[in-house]
VOTOR-905973 format. One line per field, with one value per residue (C-alpha): x, y, z; residue in one letter. Coordinates in nm, 3 decimals. Layout:
<sites>
u <- c(X/...)
v <- c(Y/...)
w <- c(Z/...)
aa <- c(a/...)
</sites>
This chain:
<sites>
u <- c(-1.987/-2.168/-2.042/-2.317/-2.226/-1.857/-1.951/-2.150/-1.889/-1.654/-1.841/-1.614/-1.331/-1.532/-1.468/-1.764/-1.774/-1.776/-2.060/-2.273/-2.212/-2.282/-2.612/-2.725/-2.641/-2.804/-3.125/-3.143/-3.085/-3.344/-3.592/-3.556/-3.571/-3.898/-4.002/-4.184/-4.474/-4.511/-4.344/-4.096/-3.940/-3.626/-3.545/-3.461/-3.172/-3.008/-2.786/-2.666/-2.589/-2.397/-2.191/-2.101/-1.997/-1.782/-1.611/-1.544/-1.397/-1.165/-1.051/-0.973/-0.732/-0.924/-0.857/-0.850/-1.013/-1.283/-1.366/-1.339/-1.602/-1.840/-1.757/-1.838/-2.184/-2.249/-2.155/-2.369/-2.673/-2.625/-2.603/-2.910/-3.128/-3.000/-3.293/-3.532/-3.367/-3.460/-3.787/-3.952/-4.183/-4.459/-4.650/-4.452/-4.565/-4.517/-4.206/-4.259/-3.956/-3.965/-3.753/-3.485/-3.487/-3.450/-3.158/-2.989/-3.028/-2.894/-2.591/-2.553/-2.541/-2.251/-1.988/-2.125/-2.072/-1.721/-1.648/-1.744/-1.517/-1.220/-1.289/-1.016/-0.736/-0.806/-0.931/-0.825/-0.506/-0.419/-0.064/0.077/0.211/0.498/0.735/0.680/0.761/1.104/1.309/1.220/0.854/0.810/0.978/0.754/0.443/0.574/0.650/0.305/0.124/0.329/0.263/-0.103/-0.088/0.238/0.119/0.408/0.464/0.359/0.508/0.849/0.808/0.868/0.894/0.763/0.852/1.208/1.229/1.120/1.371/1.653/1.603/1.437/1.758/1.946/1.683/1.697/2.075/2.044/1.800/2.005/2.319/2.124/2.292/2.100/2.335/2.285/1.910/1.914/2.132/1.920/1.601/1.752/1.868/1.517/1.356/1.607/1.549/1.212/1.392/1.121/1.203/0.883/0.993/1.163/1.242/1.064/1.280/1.618/1.804/2.115/2.322/2.231/2.267/2.290/2.592/2.586/2.588/2.871/3.075/3.056/3.055/3.123/3.468/3.551/3.866/3.766/3.638/3.341/3.328/3.107/3.124/3.114/2.903/3.210/3.314/3.582/3.554/3.639/3.663/3.371/3.411/3.731/3.738/4.009/4.270/4.141/4.365/4.274/4.389/4.703/4.791/4.796/4.455/4.293/3.934/3.867/4.132/4.063/4.053/4.230/4.199/4.033/4.111/4.263/3.992/3.974/3.781/3.477/3.450/3.473/3.217/2.960/3.016/2.906/2.565/2.515/2.271/2.043/1.735/1.636/1.769/1.475/1.647/1.982/2.070/2.003/2.196/2.503/2.498/2.477/2.745/2.986/2.904/2.941/3.239/3.454/3.327/3.472/3.493/3.671/4.043/4.051/4.347/4.296/4.544/4.433/4.590/4.486/4.582/4.527/4.376/4.638/4.898/5.013/5.168/4.963/5.025/4.969/4.880/4.723/4.440/4.306/3.935/3.857/3.539/3.417/3.062/2.943/3.050/3.094/2.754/2.582/2.748/2.623/2.268/2.023/1.806/1.460/1.430/1.071/1.182/1.275/0.988/0.825/0.826/1.057/1.100/1.313/1.381/1.734/1.966/1.915/1.540/1.422/1.194/1.324/1.112/1.244/0.985/1.148/0.853/0.481/0.352/0.269/0.573/0.609/0.613/0.390/0.045/-0.067/0.222/-0.012/-0.134/0.223/0.312/0.026/0.148/0.500/0.363/0.169/0.489/0.680/0.418/0.423/0.800/0.755/0.995/1.154/1.077/1.025/1.247/1.092/1.343/1.222/1.566/1.589/1.212/1.103/0.731/0.432/0.072/-0.056/-0.347/-0.100/0.085/-0.234/-0.325/0.014/0.018/-0.315/-0.128/0.049/-0.258/-0.538/-0.770/-0.825/-0.551/-0.574/-0.327/-0.393/-0.618/-0.528/-0.556/-0.549/-0.571/-0.928/-0.920/-1.288/-1.252/-0.894/-0.774/-0.659/-0.935/-0.948/-1.068/-1.289/-1.334/-0.956/-0.918/-0.721/-0.741/-0.534/-0.779/-0.677/-0.608/-0.538/-0.290/-0.219/0.142/0.180/0.526/0.857/0.917/1.206/1.177/1.494/1.500/1.750/1.762/1.644/1.324/1.088/0.728/0.484/0.784/0.789/0.427/0.489/0.747/0.539/0.227/0.406/0.594/0.461/0.305/0.394/0.721/0.812/1.152/1.249/1.620/1.851/2.145/1.911/1.543/1.358/1.362/1.110/0.914/0.576/0.366/0.090/0.132/-0.217/-0.273/0.060/0.125/0.297/0.456/0.611/0.906/1.133/1.394/1.149/1.183/0.876/0.850/0.647/0.544/0.338/-0.027/-0.136/-0.026/-0.069/-0.222/-0.223/-0.524/-0.482/-0.488/-0.127/0.123/0.311/0.619/0.747/1.058/1.018/1.222/1.509/1.535/1.375/1.109/1.028/1.008/1.255/1.445/1.385/1.735/1.963/2.281/2.593/2.809/3.143/3.472/3.354/3.023/3.202/3.458/3.187/2.967/3.202/3.522/3.401/3.074/2.853/2.484/2.514/2.148/2.037/2.275/2.136/1.781/1.862/2.015/1.702/1.476/1.688/1.673/1.292/1.108)
v <- c(2.263/2.525/2.649/2.454/2.144/2.190/2.228/1.908/1.738/1.798/1.528/1.278/1.391/1.315/1.008/0.785/0.959/1.302/1.201/1.074/1.389/1.615/1.436/1.430/1.797/1.912/1.716/1.856/2.216/2.200/2.025/2.290/2.575/2.470/2.325/2.003/1.972/1.594/1.440/1.155/1.012/0.870/1.217/1.324/1.079/1.202/1.462/1.192/0.962/1.244/1.296/0.926/0.935/1.243/1.067/0.762/0.989/1.158/0.818/0.729/1.023/1.274/1.622/1.808/2.150/1.982/1.740/2.003/2.221/1.923/1.833/2.189/2.188/1.839/1.941/2.256/2.067/1.802/2.057/2.244/1.931/1.683/1.762/1.608/1.268/1.274/1.469/1.416/1.693/1.506/1.820/2.056/2.416/2.680/2.879/3.235/3.365/3.172/3.422/3.420/3.040/3.027/3.269/3.059/2.743/2.916/3.025/2.664/2.559/2.797/2.569/2.285/2.496/2.580/2.210/2.155/2.440/2.302/1.935/1.868/2.068/1.961/1.607/1.332/1.164/0.921/0.891/0.542/0.395/0.164/0.248/-0.083/-0.295/-0.420/-0.210/-0.424/-0.468/-0.093/-0.030/-0.279/-0.116/0.231/0.130/-0.028/0.286/0.513/0.289/0.391/0.745/0.915/1.179/1.143/0.769/0.745/1.082/0.981/0.624/0.472/0.093/0.000/-0.367/-0.278/-0.039/-0.318/-0.562/-0.308/-0.173/-0.453/-0.663/-0.360/-0.299/-0.670/-0.649/-0.345/-0.519/-0.841/-0.644/-0.405/-0.133/0.191/0.387/0.154/0.170/0.552/0.577/0.322/0.503/0.829/0.675/0.542/0.882/1.073/0.840/1.012/1.336/1.540/1.842/1.792/1.447/1.478/1.332/1.585/1.538/1.488/1.795/1.744/2.028/1.965/1.609/1.386/1.165/0.991/1.325/1.451/1.133/1.142/1.512/1.696/1.804/2.083/2.208/2.572/2.564/2.480/2.401/2.427/2.261/2.471/2.368/2.231/2.021/2.217/2.210/2.549/2.681/2.920/2.970/3.003/3.064/3.297/3.118/2.773/2.475/2.530/2.892/2.815/2.551/2.814/2.749/3.068/3.159/3.047/2.773/2.468/2.137/1.878/1.575/1.512/1.226/1.008/1.070/1.299/1.608/1.550/1.190/1.289/1.564/1.335/1.060/1.290/1.191/1.376/1.666/1.826/1.772/1.553/1.692/1.709/1.848/1.805/2.169/2.139/1.812/1.965/2.262/2.043/1.802/2.093/2.182/1.828/1.714/1.933/1.764/1.459/1.292/1.512/1.432/1.269/1.365/1.384/1.454/1.705/1.871/2.216/2.502/2.863/3.106/3.251/2.986/2.685/2.492/2.208/2.192/1.898/1.929/1.718/1.875/1.761/1.797/1.997/2.063/2.389/2.363/2.311/2.666/2.603/2.436/2.718/2.987/2.822/2.760/3.050/3.037/3.194/3.470/3.556/3.896/3.997/4.151/3.911/4.184/4.479/4.704/4.987/5.172/5.096/5.373/5.263/5.325/4.965/4.859/4.576/4.367/4.096/3.837/3.629/3.403/3.385/3.421/3.709/3.815/3.932/4.293/4.258/4.101/4.166/4.120/4.134/4.483/4.601/4.459/4.662/4.979/4.919/4.887/5.213/5.385/5.229/5.343/5.695/5.697/5.556/5.264/5.129/4.768/4.540/4.272/4.027/3.828/3.495/3.340/3.131/3.172/2.850/2.898/2.948/2.996/2.936/3.169/3.451/3.368/3.403/3.725/3.879/3.749/3.926/4.254/4.103/3.993/4.190/3.892/3.578/3.318/2.958/2.868/2.510/2.219/2.033/1.655/1.438/1.068/0.976/0.700/0.616/0.580/0.448/0.688/1.047/1.301/1.676/1.891/2.126/2.381/2.436/2.520/2.845/3.119/3.437/3.729/4.076/4.334/4.705/4.854/4.629/4.606/4.496/4.627/4.449/4.192/3.966/3.705/3.581/3.218/2.962/2.600/2.701/2.861/2.595/2.489/2.783/3.002/2.827/2.924/3.281/3.196/2.895/3.112/3.404/3.196/3.265/3.601/3.886/4.064/3.821/3.651/3.394/3.430/3.195/2.954/2.659/2.573/2.615/2.341/2.110/2.047/2.204/1.939/2.025/1.975/2.039/1.728/1.550/1.178/1.114/0.793/0.708/0.473/0.274/0.472/0.760/0.898/1.084/1.096/1.339/1.328/1.563/1.463/1.648/1.742/2.060/2.012/2.249/2.335/2.006/1.829/1.721/1.743/2.074/2.195/1.871/1.702/1.379/1.058/1.230/1.519/1.764/2.001/2.330/2.661/2.651/2.975/3.147/3.288/3.020/3.184/2.980/2.887/2.943/3.093/3.448/3.424/3.234/3.515/3.779/3.603/3.432/3.634/3.985/3.948/4.078/3.990/3.807/3.707/4.067/4.187/3.930/4.035/4.400/4.300/4.098/4.395/4.632/4.398/4.391/4.630)
w <- c(-2.249/-2.037/-1.702/-1.525/-1.723/-1.632/-1.265/-1.248/-1.464/-1.169/-0.976/-1.149/-0.918/-0.602/-0.390/-0.300/0.040/-0.128/-0.360/-0.070/0.136/-0.160/-0.234/0.132/0.192/-0.132/-0.057/0.298/0.191/-0.087/0.146/0.415/0.164/-0.001/0.259/0.174/0.420/0.413/0.719/0.657/0.972/0.809/0.678/1.035/1.035/0.713/0.887/1.131/0.838/0.673/0.989/1.003/0.637/0.704/0.995/0.776/0.508/0.760/0.888/0.526/0.524/0.313/0.449/0.117/0.080/-0.129/0.152/0.428/0.258/0.253/0.615/0.725/0.567/0.704/1.059/1.051/0.924/1.193/1.476/1.348/1.318/1.580/1.810/1.555/1.602/1.972/1.949/1.609/1.489/1.306/1.210/0.989/1.044/0.779/0.871/0.991/0.808/0.482/0.285/0.555/0.556/0.179/0.196/0.464/0.257/-0.055/0.147/0.254/-0.110/-0.187/-0.024/-0.236/-0.548/-0.421/-0.379/-0.745/-0.858/-0.660/-0.722/-0.980/-0.819/-0.460/-0.519/-0.279/-0.396/-0.115/0.016/-0.041/0.283/0.183/0.469/0.650/0.345/0.247/0.004/-0.296/-0.204/-0.160/-0.496/-0.677/-0.527/-0.616/-0.974/-1.005/-0.888/-1.112/-1.411/-1.377/-1.243/-1.347/-1.599/-1.845/-1.863/-2.227/-2.321/-2.189/-2.320/-1.977/-1.995/-1.650/-1.684/-1.784/-1.487/-1.253/-1.401/-1.378/-1.026/-0.829/-0.808/-0.675/-0.408/-0.318/-0.289/-0.063/0.171/0.182/0.268/0.494/0.292/0.343/0.120/-0.176/-0.118/-0.120/-0.431/-0.616/-0.520/-0.639/-0.968/-1.030/-0.962/-1.173/-1.466/-1.522/-1.617/-1.446/-1.230/-1.028/-0.907/-0.570/-0.230/-0.013/0.298/0.132/0.276/0.067/0.212/0.577/0.699/0.393/0.459/0.119/-0.062/0.161/0.120/-0.259/-0.352/-0.025/-0.136/-0.376/-0.544/-0.572/-0.928/-1.146/-1.517/-1.822/-2.164/-2.478/-2.777/-2.958/-2.657/-2.473/-2.094/-1.941/-1.585/-1.533/-1.157/-0.956/-0.581/-0.452/-0.241/-0.335/-0.425/-0.790/-0.790/-0.590/-0.850/-1.124/-1.277/-1.406/-1.484/-1.841/-1.836/-2.051/-1.865/-2.081/-1.851/-1.517/-1.279/-1.550/-1.809/-2.107/-1.993/-2.215/-2.098/-1.730/-1.788/-1.948/-1.691/-1.405/-1.268/-0.938/-0.921/-0.664/-0.882/-1.177/-1.505/-1.744/-2.051/-2.221/-2.153/-1.781/-1.765/-1.932/-1.695/-1.384/-1.504/-1.513/-1.153/-1.020/-1.226/-1.001/-0.682/-0.505/-0.164/0.089/0.088/-0.253/-0.470/-0.844/-1.124/-1.387/-1.688/-1.804/-2.030/-1.932/-2.180/-2.414/-2.325/-2.527/-2.240/-2.092/-1.718/-1.487/-1.118/-0.845/-0.649/-0.313/-0.238/0.075/0.273/0.122/0.262/-0.096/-0.189/-0.563/-0.581/-0.392/-0.603/-0.923/-0.799/-0.783/-0.471/-0.460/-0.201/-0.112/0.022/-0.333/-0.525/-0.775/-1.042/-1.099/-1.402/-1.536/-1.857/-1.974/-2.088/-2.450/-2.429/-2.392/-2.108/-1.890/-1.651/-1.420/-1.314/-1.040/-0.965/-1.037/-0.682/-0.449/-0.247/0.110/-0.013/-0.322/-0.298/-0.658/-0.901/-1.201/-1.103/-1.048/-1.391/-1.541/-1.370/-1.503/-1.857/-1.818/-1.711/-2.002/-2.253/-2.111/-2.164/-2.517/-2.483/-2.802/-2.708/-2.410/-2.253/-2.006/-1.803/-1.662/-1.621/-1.303/-1.250/-1.068/-1.136/-0.910/-1.024/-1.377/-1.297/-1.230/-1.553/-1.756/-1.574/-1.652/-2.008/-2.063/-2.116/-2.418/-2.620/-2.785/-2.819/-2.609/-2.645/-2.530/-2.253/-2.139/-2.059/-1.740/-1.724/-1.409/-1.338/-1.240/-0.978/-1.035/-1.412/-1.408/-1.679/-1.736/-1.795/-1.855/-1.569/-1.772/-1.493/-1.488/-1.858/-1.884/-2.145/-2.158/-2.161/-2.284/-2.014/-2.044/-2.105/-2.403/-2.515/-2.876/-2.952/-2.996/-2.723/-2.623/-2.345/-2.172/-2.059/-1.932/-1.817/-1.468/-1.595/-1.463/-1.402/-1.436/-1.516/-1.852/-1.915/-2.031/-2.300/-2.410/-2.439/-2.606/-2.862/-3.208/-3.124/-3.366/-3.287/-3.007/-2.976/-2.713/-2.632/-2.444/-2.446/-2.388/-2.365/-2.038/-1.772/-1.943/-1.622/-1.694/-1.520/-1.274/-0.898/-0.759/-0.550/-0.603/-0.589/-0.255/-0.135/0.202/0.152/0.386/0.584/0.610/0.256/0.128/-0.250/-0.457/-0.823/-1.040/-1.066/-1.380/-1.728/-1.927/-2.272/-2.567/-2.782/-2.969/-2.629/-2.663/-2.376/-2.381/-2.199/-2.045/-2.176/-2.371/-2.362/-2.546/-2.300/-2.545/-2.418/-2.252/-2.434/-2.724/-2.793/-3.125/-3.090/-2.945/-2.822/-2.904/-2.606/-2.774/-2.661/-2.727/-2.540/-2.260/-2.231/-2.229/-1.973/-1.729/-1.754/-1.837/-1.643/-1.923/-1.949/-2.279/-2.300/-2.247/-2.518/-2.762/-2.674/-2.749/-3.081/-3.161/-3.086/-3.290/-3.588/-3.585/-3.813)
aa <- c(m/s/m/v/g/d/l/f/g/s/l/k/w/f/t/v/y/d/l/l/l/f/a/i/n/l/i/l/l/v/w/y/a/v/p/i/r/k/y/v/r/w/f/d/f/l/p/s/a/g/l/l/i/a/i/a/s/v/l/n/g/d/t/t/l/l/a/l/s/l/y/a/v/t/a/i/l/f/v/c/t/v/n/k/v/i/k/p/v/r/r/i/p/m/p/k/y/r/v/l/r/i/v/q/c/v/l/g/i/l/p/l/v/l/s/l/m/l/a/g/e/s/r/f/n/p/v/s/q/f/s/q/l/s/y/s/q/a/f/v/q/l/n/e/r/l/s/r/e/y/p/f/g/d/w/k/k/v/d/w/t/a/m/k/n/k/y/e/p/l/f/q/q/a/e/q/e/k/n/k/d/l/y/y/k/t/l/r/a/y/l/f/s/f/r/d/g/h/v/k/i/m/n/e/n/l/y/d/d/n/q/v/f/k/q/e/v/g/g/g/f/g/l/s/t/i/q/l/d/q/g/k/v/l/v/n/l/l/l/a/g/s/p/a/e/q/s/g/i/q/l/g/a/e/i/i/s/w/d/g/k/e/a/r/e/a/y/r/a/t/y/w/s/e/n/p/m/a/t/e/g/y/q/l/y/n/q/g/r/f/m/a/r/a/p/i/g/k/e/i/p/i/s/f/k/n/k/g/e/n/e/i/k/k/v/t/l/k/a/y/d/d/s/y/e/t/l/k/k/t/k/v/k/l/n/k/t/d/a/p/v/e/g/e/v/l/s/n/g/y/g/y/v/k/i/r/y/f/l/p/g/t/t/m/s/n/p/d/k/v/w/g/d/i/l/k/e/f/q/a/k/q/i/k/g/l/i/i/d/v/r/d/n/p/g/g/s/d/d/l/v/t/a/m/a/g/y/l/v/n/k/p/k/f/y/e/y/v/s/y/y/n/h/m/a/g/k/f/e/i/n/a/i/e/t/r/t/i/k/p/v/e/p/y/y/g/g/k/l/a/i/l/i/n/q/r/t/g/s/s/g/e/g/l/p/i/a/a/k/g/l/p/n/v/r/i/v/g/f/t/s/t/n/g/s/f/g/v/v/s/s/p/i/q/v/e/m/p/e/g/y/i/l/q/f/p/d/g/r/s/l/n/q/e/k/m/i/q/g/d/s/d/d/k/g/q/g/g/a/i/p/d/i/k/i/p/l/n/e/q/t/f/e/d/k/y/v/q/g/q/d/v/e/l/n/y/a/i/q/a/l/e/s/m/k)
</sites>
């Protein structure tokens, strides 16, 4: 389809109010630009009608950028022509400055063109107001809306009837008992069942004033754990002076049993997490963090075996208020003061680039240009290969991803279609104007390339490894796949629930060239960018990473580059 066809195809994302305003403003601007010399009295009232429609649209809650651009044109046309409503001019004189008038009207049309270009991304997606309903009524309404509009319902094989049957009785129990804690935990369990990192309670504030979170996992023992591929549960974080250390537990110790359960069983039974766990790899990582959490003051018996020892020791640990220290130390937090992109040539001659997030930073307004300058410097120094590190990258802008990926291709490469739910049509449709292609940019880098990923590489951060996978001389390296939450959050689904909770869900899905969903985890927790070189989490890599402090992923990437011809 042509660009003009794509533009006018964007009308499908307009509300009825938007369509009326667009038509009225376009007619008025064309009429005044020509101008048509035949006088029509009702035409004088069109700007007033447009203003009334704009007011009705605002009262309906539409304050999107798309709508605001239409409101602005409507208001200007009304102010410029309101005198004709009071004092009609029945004889239309030829304008003295026709060219100037035509230019002004063309300028007036530009915001209309802008509204077409932004229609899909900034379309009106009304907030559902369920806060005044009972717990169960609000849940039923929420489940009903999501059954139509959640982008991955079919992909994740969500059985909406089964969800209703499972959770509605729990919400009813919570309202009958007036149990706010049960309501909150049930709501959270429902949301987490989608296994989608973009699903969230916007105003949750877990670490600040969440009493349920504090009551259940506010206490720590001074350690955190991780499960190896073969099942052993080892201590990968130990706080100095903590109850765990004072009890003789050492970094790298194997946990044999925890709170009366075999360690593997206790590990897999852990369900708390800050965010939904989209993939199996992310779930396993978080279970290790939260297994070693408990209510403050709780005493638990554990048995363990330190590295290099045969004796199994038994101790009882008491959970203390550590201000969530073990959780914070095992959760990377985005810092906007850190540069989005940094690069250096390693001592072994390989170029290394860290991409922390795909957004402009406080000290870097054009990360893609900086990335290009880094590549120029690398090429001047004749690097042996390139390593791009997107571990812990939470995402940002897909447009910036495609711009930066342009340096890695020598011919256009398809990136994604974007599909949204169309309220007018009642189905998901592709927003053609938002189709993205990676376009070649100089300087082109076509040498050996390794991309480092982990389970916290999320959203748009997953775009680069997904796009680069399969390119010549490219290897994706990591212990796990990326986060598996590649959905689009342009005009997200938002719902206001009882007790003041505000929920948010992704509103769009990324499709590959075959128009199939890409990047998001499926019903089995499989998804994201899959590593070409999956690093085993065994006793050796555990020792190297958590005890010796080596960058295991980087070492594997260097080995991968050296093995390429």
